C-alpha positions in Angstrom: 117.7 127.5 -6.2 120.7 128.3 -8.2 122.7 127.6 -11.5 124.8 124.5 -11.8 127.6 125.8 -9.8 125.4 125.9 -6.7 123.9 122.8 -7.2 127.4 120.9 -7.5 128.2 122.4 -4.1 124.9 121.5 -2.5 125.7 117.6 -4.3 122.1 117.2 -5.8 120.0 118.0 -8.7 116.6 117.5 -8.5 114.4 116.6 -11.0 110.5 117.0 -11.4 109.1 114.3 -12.9 105.0 113.7 -13.5 103.8 109.5 -13.6 103.0 108.7 -16.9 103.0 105.1 -18.1 105.9 104.2 -20.4 107.7 107.2 -19.7 107.8 107.4 -16.1 105.7 104.7 -14.0 107.1 102.3 -11.0 107.5 98.5 -11.9 108.8 96.0 -9.5 109.7 99.0 -7.1 112.0 100.5 -9.6 111.1 103.5 -12.1 110.9 102.2 -15.4 110.2 104.5 -18.5 111.8 106.3 -21.3 112.1 109.4 -19.2 112.9 107.6 -16.2 115.8 106.1 -18.5 116.9 109.0 -19.8 117.1 110.7 -16.2 119.4 107.6 -15.1 121.8 108.2 -18.0 121.2 112.2 -17.5 122.8 111.1 -14.2 125.4 108.8 -15.5 126.6 112.2 -17.6 127.0 114.4 -14.7 128.9 112.2 -12.5 131.6 111.9 -15.3 132.2 115.5 -14.2 131.5 115.1 -10.4 131.4 111.8 -8.8 129.8 113.0 -5.8 126.6 114.9 -7.4 123.8 112.9 -7.1 120.1 113.1 -9.1 116.9 113.4 -6.9 113.5 112.8 -8.7 110.5 114.3 -6.9 107.1 113.3 -8.8 104.8 116.2 -8.8 100.8 116.9 -9.9 101.6 117.6 -14.1 99.4 121.1 -13.2 102.3 122.2 -10.6 105.4 121.3 -12.4 106.3 124.8 -13.7 105.3 126.4 -11.1 107.1 124.0 -8.6 110.2 124.5 -10.4 109.7 128.2 -10.0 109.5 128.1 -6.5 112.3 126.0 -6.5 111.2 122.9 -5.5 113.1 121.3 -7.9 115.9 122.2 -10.9 114.8 120.8 -13.8 111.0 119.4 -14.9 111.0 116.0 -17.0 107.8 115.2 -18.2 107.1 115.5 -22.2 106.9 119.1 -22.1 105.9 120.3 -25.2 107.5 124.1 -25.8 105.0 126.9 -26.0 105.0 130.4 -26.3 103.1 130.6 -23.0 105.7 128.3 -21.1 109.1 130.0 -22.8 107.6 133.2 -21.0 107.6 131.5 -17.7 110.9 129.2 -18.0 113.8 128.2 -20.2 113.8 125.2 -22.4 116.5 122.8 -23.3 117.2 121.7 -27.1 114.4 119.5 -28.1 114.9 115.8 -27.4 112.0 115.3 -29.3 111.1 117.2 -32.6 108.3 116.4 -35.4 105.3 115.7 -32.6 102.1 116.2 -33.8 99.6 116.8 -31.5 96.6 114.3 -32.8 92.2 113.9 -31.9 91.5 110.4 -30.6 88.1 109.4 -30.7 86.5 105.9 -30.4 86.5 103.7 -32.9 82.9 104.4 -34.4 83.7 107.2 -35.1 83.8 108.2 -38.5 87.6 109.1 -40.0 88.1 113.0 -39.9 90.2 114.6 -42.6 89.1 118.3 -42.5 88.7 121.5 -40.0 84.8 121.7 -41.3 84.4 118.2 -39.6 85.3 119.8 -36.0 82.9 122.1 -35.9 80.7 122.0 -32.9 82.5 118.5 -31.4 83.5 118.1 -27.8 86.8 117.2 -26.7 88.0 116.1 -23.4 91.3 117.9 -22.0 93.5 118.2 -19.0 93.9 121.3 -17.5 97.2 123.6 -18.7 97.9 121.4 -21.5 99.4 122.3 -24.8 96.4 121.3 -26.2 93.9 124.3 -24.9 96.3 126.2 -27.5 96.0 124.3 -30.1 92.9 124.0 -30.2 91.9 127.9 -29.7 93.7 128.0 -32.4 91.3 126.0 -34.8 88.3 127.5 -33.0 89.6 131.1 -34.8 89.5 129.8 -37.9 86.1 127.6 -37.6 85.0 131.0 -36.1 86.5 133.2 -38.7 84.5 130.6 -41.1 81.2 131.5 -39.4 81.3 128.1 -37.8 80.6 126.8 -34.4 83.9 126.5 -32.2 84.7 122.8 -30.6 83.7 122.7 -27.3 86.1 121.8 -24.5 85.7 120.1 -21.5 87.9 120.6 -18.6 89.8 117.3 -16.3 91.7 117.2 -13.9 95.5 117.1 -14.3 96.0 114.3 -12.3 94.4 112.1 -14.7 96.7 110.5 -17.4 96.7 110.2 -20.5 96.6 106.4 -20.8 93.3 106.8 -18.4 91.2 109.3 -21.2 92.3 106.8 -24.0 90.5 104.1 -22.1 87.5 106.2 -21.4 87.0 106.7 -24.9 87.7 103.2 -25.4 84.6 102.7 -22.8 82.4 105.1 -24.7 82.2 107.1 -21.3 83.9 110.6 -23.2 83.8 110.9 -27.2 87.4 112.7 -28.0 90.5 114.0 -26.7 93.8 114.9 -27.9 97.5 113.0 -27.1 100.9 113.8 -28.8 102.0 111.6 -31.6 104.6 110.3 -30.1 102.7 108.9 -27.3 100.3 107.3 -29.5 103.6 105.6 -31.4 103.9 104.1 -27.9 100.6 103.2 -26.4 100.0 101.8 -30.7 98.7 98.5 -29.1 95.6 100.2 -28.1 94.9 101.6 -31.2 92.2 98.4 -32.5 89.9 99.9 -29.8 90.2 103.5 -30.9 90.4 106.2 -33.5 93.7 108.1 -34.4 93.0 110.9 -36.4 96.5 111.1 -38.0 95.4 113.7 -41.0 94.5 116.3 -38.9 97.0 117.4 -36.4 95.8 120.4 -34.0 99.6 121.2 -33.4 102.5 120.2 -36.2 106.1 119.6 -35.6 106.0 120.6 -31.8 109.3 120.3 -29.8 109.6 118.2 -26.4 112.3 119.7 -24.3 113.0 120.1 -20.6 112.3 122.7 -18.4 114.2 124.7 -16.2 114.3 128.2 -14.3 115.3 131.6 -16.6 118.9 132.4 -16.1 120.7 128.9 -15.6 122.7 128.8 -18.3 125.8 126.9 -16.7 122.6 124.5 -16.4 121.2 124.6 -19.5 125.0 124.0 -21.1 125.0 120.4 -19.2 121.5 119.0 -20.3 122.3 120.7 -23.9 125.2 118.7 -23.8 123.8 115.6 -22.4 120.8 116.0 -24.9 122.9 116.5 -27.9 123.7 112.3 -28.1 120.6 110.9 -26.2 117.6 113.0 -28.2 115.6 111.8 -30.6 117.4 110.1 -33.7 120.8 109.6 -31.6 122.1 106.0 -30.7 121.4 106.5 -26.8 117.9 107.5 -27.5 117.0 105.4 -30.3 117.8 102.2 -27.5 116.0 104.1 -25.2 112.9 104.5 -27.4 113.1 100.9 -28.9 112.9 99.2 -25.7 109.8 100.4 -25.0 108.5 100.6 -28.9 109.7 97.6 -30.3 108.0 94.8 -27.2 104.8 95.9 -25.6 105.6 93.3 -22.6 106.3 96.4 -20.3 103.1 98.0 -21.0 101.2 94.6 -19.9 103.1 94.9 -17.1 102.2 98.6 -16.1 98.9 98.0 -17.1 98.2 94.6 -14.8 100.6 96.3 -11.7 97.1 97.2 -9.8 95.5 93.7 -10.4 98.6 91.7 -9.2 97.6 89.8 -6.2 101.8 88.7 -5.2 102.0 92.8 -5.3 99.0 93.7 -3.5 100.2 90.7 -0.8 103.9 92.6 -0.6 102.3 95.8 0.2 100.5 94.6 2.8 103.0 92.8 4.6 104.8 96.4 4.4 102.0 98.3 5.5 101.2 95.4 8.8 104.9 95.5 9.7 105.6 99.4 8.7 102.4 99.9 11.2 104.2 97.4 13.8 107.4 99.0 14.2 105.8 102.7 13.2 108.3 102.6 10.5 106.7 104.7 6.7 106.0 101.6 5.2 107.5 102.9 1.7 110.8 103.2 3.5 110.8 99.3 4.1 109.9 99.0 0.2 112.6 100.9 -0.8 115.0 99.3 1.1 113.6 95.9 0.0 113.9 97.0 -3.4 117.7 98.7 -2.5 118.6 94.7 -0.9 116.8 92.3 -3.2 115.1 93.9 -6.2 112.0 92.6 -4.3 113.4 88.9 -5.0 112.6 86.8 -1.8 115.1 84.3 -3.4 118.1 86.3 -3.6 121.2 85.3 -1.3 124.3 86.7 -1.3 127.8 85.8 -1.4 127.8 86.9 2.1 125.3 84.8 2.9 122.2 87.1 3.5 118.8 86.0 2.5 115.5 87.2 1.1 113.6 90.3 0.1 115.2 92.2 2.9 118.9 90.7 2.7 118.8 89.6 6.3 121.5 87.4 7.9 120.3 84.5 9.7 122.6 85.0 12.7 121.0 88.2 13.1 117.7 86.8 12.8 118.2 84.3 15.6 119.9 87.1 18.0 117.9 88.2 21.0 117.2 91.6 19.4 115.4 90.1 16.5 114.5 86.2 17.3 112.7 85.3 14.4 112.3 81.8 12.5 112.6 80.9 9.0 113.6 84.2 7.4 113.8 82.1 4.3 109.8 82.9 4.4 108.4 86.1 2.7 106.4 87.7 5.3 109.3 85.9 8.3 111.9 87.9 6.2 110.2 91.1 5.7 109.2 90.7 9.9 113.0 90.2 10.3 114.6 93.2 8.6 111.8 95.8 10.0 112.4 94.9 13.2 116.0 95.0 12.7 116.0 98.5 11.4 113.5 99.5 14.2 116.1 97.9 17.2 119.3 99.9 15.5 117.0 103.1 15.4 115.8 102.2 18.9 119.5 101.5 20.3 121.6 103.6 18.5 120.0 106.6 16.8 116.9 107.7 18.8 119.1 110.9 19.8 117.9 114.3 20.4 120.4 116.2 18.8 119.3 114.2 15.1 116.3 115.0 13.3 113.7 112.3 12.5 114.9 112.0 9.1 119.2 112.1 10.1 117.5 108.9 12.9 116.1 107.2 9.5 119.1 107.7 7.7 121.6 106.8 10.0 119.9 103.1 10.7 119.4 102.4 6.8 123.9 103.1 6.7 123.9 101.1 10.1 121.5 98.2 8.6 123.7 97.9 5.5 127.8 98.6 6.9 126.5 98.1 10.4 126.2 100.5 13.7 129.6 100.3 15.0 130.9 101.8 11.9 128.4 104.1 11.6 129.0 105.3 15.2 132.9 105.8 14.4 132.1 108.0 11.3 130.3 110.0 13.8 133.3 110.7 15.7 135.4 111.2 12.6 133.1 113.8 11.0 133.5 115.7 14.3 137.1 115.7 14.2 137.4 117.0 10.9 134.9 119.8 10.9 132.1 118.1 9.7 128.3 117.9 11.6 128.0 114.5 12.9 124.4 114.8 13.0 124.2 114.9 9.4 124.4 112.0 7.0 124.0 113.7 4.2 127.1 116.1 2.7 128.4 115.7 6.3 129.0 112.2 8.0 128.8 110.3 4.1 131.7 111.6 3.4 133.6 110.1 6.4 132.2 106.9 5.6 132.8 107.1 1.7 136.6 107.8 2.6 136.9 105.5 5.9 134.4 102.5 4.5 133.4 102.2 1.2 130.8 104.0 -1.2 128.4 101.0 -0.1 126.6 102.4 2.8 126.8 106.4 0.6 124.9 104.5 -2.1 122.6 102.5 0.1 121.0 106.0 2.0 121.1 107.9 -0.9 119.4 105.5 -3.2 116.9 104.2 -0.5 116.2 107.7 0.2 115.6 108.2 -4.4 113.4 105.7 -3.8 111.3 106.5 -0.9 110.7 110.2 -2.2 109.4 108.8 -5.6 106.9 106.1 -3.9 105.8 108.5 -1.8 104.8 110.9 -4.1 103.3 108.8 -6.9 101.3 107.0 -3.9 99.6 110.3 -3.0 99.0 111.1 -6.6 97.8 107.5 -7.2 95.1 107.7 -4.8 94.5 111.6 -5.4 93.8 109.9 -9.3 91.5 107.3 -8.4 89.6 108.8 -6.5 88.9 111.9 -9.4 88.9 109.3 -12.3 86.2 107.1 -9.8 84.6 110.4 -9.3 84.8 111.6 -13.2 83.2 108.5 -14.5 80.1 108.2 -11.9 79.2 111.7 -13.8 80.1 110.6 -17.1 77.1 107.3 -16.2 74.9 109.9 -15.0 75.0 112.6 -17.7 77.2 114.2 -20.5 79.7 117.1 -19.5 78.1 120.9 -20.1 80.8 122.9 -21.6 82.6 125.1 -19.0 84.0 127.2 -21.6 84.0 127.3 -25.4 86.4 129.7 -27.9 
């Protein structure tokens, strides 16, 4: 932990995110969405000041964002966080990236339009735990009680369930109402034919969305504020990013269809299979493939590397790989996986290396060649760096004596792997919880957990 000067010495700024379709999701192996793009441009702004500084995105459960931040598991939280008095007691916020946000009631389209607070008495609403919406409903309930009316009943749901999934439950009649920020509804506007958004009655008016940091980090706050001044809502860059998602729904169709995409399922099966065969985490192989080719098996580089794993045909023919027809998808994944395992076993399965550094050095060698990376370790030791550590040690020597390419290669794969790993864990948890919740709703309506 520490302020910006400490992060510069470490060489990395860790950004905590929470998956949310349209804001931060994975599409064709790459982070996409408004927040993903904001983080990308924030990293570019940092590199202007310090070319060696990198940003590592770390997905966490939404309920853990602020606690993870204060525990030092990240340095910034970027996740559509509404600024509230309760949250300001825990963390500091940047200048707003979005303002004038309303918290709006959403119901099934068959629900009559609600325009007055009186119509809310005795209603039920389904909300995620720890959301800012709960305190907003609390405020409305106080008004109802002061007028001798029955308060709104709140059903608490797990934070792993996304707002878009709640809207789907409303469309299917599984729950009756929820609350969603107006800027999210603007992004998901193509759903409006199936739901009713009660725009005349906001639970919170003119809210601010901002990035969160630990308290007493003025240098980091200054860096963020300086970036947001030029990229927040209403600026040229902010509008460019927003319009990529607001002016077209094609991104949403791609994101929504991701789990039903047969080609993607086949790809995942192949990476899992060869990850198991060669005892390499399949998400590392997936991250490699995205870095190498953008998951495009038709790609051929100017050096003659082919396919999704960018395998050199000569390498594929050598005895240590010996895979035919690397132009074919499965053979290409097989060859790339087998070659990485060969590099690992032959050159870097050493007792002085940690498991993660064995992978880092193997990845660097896949990109630049084993002989070059071994020489970089020798040079690192001579120049006072730790030859057994890639990040901040051997990578420094590689940057000076080879090029930026292997440095960026390993950093990007590590970044993608971290994101894939966390989102994969959350997807499994969320699907199980959503399935359990749907089964409960099919049997009976939730009894209120509490009411204000």
